[in-house]
Each structure stands twice: as C-alpha cells, then as structure tokens.
N, C-alpha and C positions, 0 to 999 in steps of 0.2 A: 505494499499499499504506500507504505515510503516511501519507493523509487518512483512508483505512479507521479505520486505528489513534486515530486523533484522536476521531473523527464517534464511535466504539466507545465511546472513555474521557468524553466527553462526556455522553455516552445512559446509563452507570452513574452517570457525578457527579449528573445531575439524574436520575435515579429514586432514587439513596441521600435526596436533598435530600425529594422529594416523599413519600417511604415514612415518613419522619422528621416531618415536619411531619404528617402524616397519623397519624400515632399519639401523638404528641406534645397532635394537639386536643382531643381529647371527654377524655380522663383529665383531661389539664388543669386543666378544668372541674371536676372534683367535686368536692365537700367532703364532709366527714368530719365525721359531727356526733354526739352522743347525747340520750338524749331517759331521765330519767330519769323516773319513772309511778310517786307514792306515791297511792294511797285514789282519788280525785275528782283529783288537779289531775296537773300536767304543768311540768316544767321541759327547754327543751329549748335547748342549748349548740353552739354551731361550737366543733372538734377542728383544725382546721387554717382559712385564713381565707378567703373569698370570699361568694358575694352575700347566702348568711342569717346572721342575725344574731340574737341569744340571745332566748329569748323564754320566757312562760311563760303560762298558763291552766289550761284543766278539760279532763281528757280522760272520756272515755266508752268502750263496747264493746258493742259490741248486737249481736247476728243471730249468738246461737252457731252453732254444729253441737255432734254432737255422740256420738263413734265410741269404744271401747271395741276396745283388740285386746292381747297378749303380747308383749312382743318380748323373746327372750330370759330366756326364764319370769316377766317382770317387767310386773306389769299397767301398763299405758299408756293416758289418755285426749287423743282428738289433736280439736282445736279450731282453727273459723277463724273468731274475730269482725273484726269492725269495728272499728277503730277511729279514735277524732276525737278530734283536740286541737282546742282551741278559745283561742286567744291574742287577745295585742295585737294582732299586725301578719297576722293571717287566721285560717283552718280548714286543715285536713292531715288527712286522712283516710287512711288504710293499711292493706294487706289482711293480717292477720297468720295464723299455719302454724302453732300447738304443738302440744306435746306437756308433760301432765302427768301427775308420778308422784307418788305418795305417800310422805309418809315419815312416821316415830312423832306422837304430840302431833296431830294434826290438824294439823301443816305440810304442806304441797307443795310444788314441786319445779316450775318448766318452761322449756325452748331452744323456741327457735320461728326463724323469719323473720317480716319484715315488706316490703312492697312500696304505696309509695306510689300512690294510686288515682285521686284527687281535691285541690284545692286551691283558695281561695280567699287575695284583696290578698296578700301582699310573695312567698307559698308556690306561687299560679298560674304555670305551667310548668311547676313540678319534678315528676322524677321520679329515679324514685331506691329505696330500700330496705335490708338491713341485715339482721343475725342481733340476737336480745332475747332476755335469765334472765329467771330473777321466780323469788320465793317470796313464797309464799302462809300467814299464819300464822292464827290468833283472830282476830289483832287487827289484820287487811288483808293487802293486798296490796302489795310493792314489786318494779319489775322495772326493767329496760334495756336500752335498745331501739339500736343505734348501728348506724352505715353511712355512704352516699354519698346524698350529692340533690347535684344537677344540675340546670340549665334546658336542658329540651326542642332 
C-alpha cells in the first residue's frame, strides 16, 4: 500500500512539473512591442526584453478591401489592408482588420487587429500580432499597433 501511495505521489509531482514547464515555455518567449505609424514612416519599440530590437523605416499599405455596414446606428467602414514595414533590420508584413468611423471636420478614427504574415531579416520566422488604433485628419494619419511577437 505504501509503495502505491509513493508511486502516486511521484507521478503527481512529475505531472505538475511537466505541466508547469509546458505552460511557461511558449508564453515566456513572447515579446511585447509597439509600432508607431505616422504618414509613411514607422518606429518599432520593444516594450519587454527579447530578440526584437528597436527599428524604424518606411510603412506602406496596400490591397484595401472596402465594406460598409451599420453598427448600432453608426456607419462603419471595414478594411483589411496589408501593412509592410521596411526597416534597417528587415521587412515585416502584417494583415490588418480595421473598422473606421467618421467624426466631424474630416477626421476619422479606427480600431482593429494585426497579424504577421511574412518577414525577412531580423524579423524572419516571427509570428504574432495584436491590436491597433489610429486617427486620420485632413493633415495625415497616425496609428499605434501593440502586440506580441515570438519565433516560430
């Protein structure tokens, strides 16, 4: 009886250790980042330690879809542009899904999500994504993308 209890206790301890290690593995390597977009430029800033280093360069968007809907009585424009960030450390391409709403005087705001679809240089083999928010005024556009990146 005593041998059975000892075996069960050892099995439970090993199971707990393996579960804790598995839970800590992938999430421990995720790095939080912020991407500031202003006109045709970007600045990538790591918000937590990790493999991704600060970078800056040009930002471009293409391949916009355009769908209009009404949500709770407000007109909303849904888009899914591809964002390409070309910096000193490589190129990061992300797919966005954003919802725009108009505000007075030619301004509009958006919120949405982004997800890495391919990358080169330092960004090669990175996956991840996050949330985005931005504003467009008659003078231009500004946005902030925040999320998590990690190696495949």
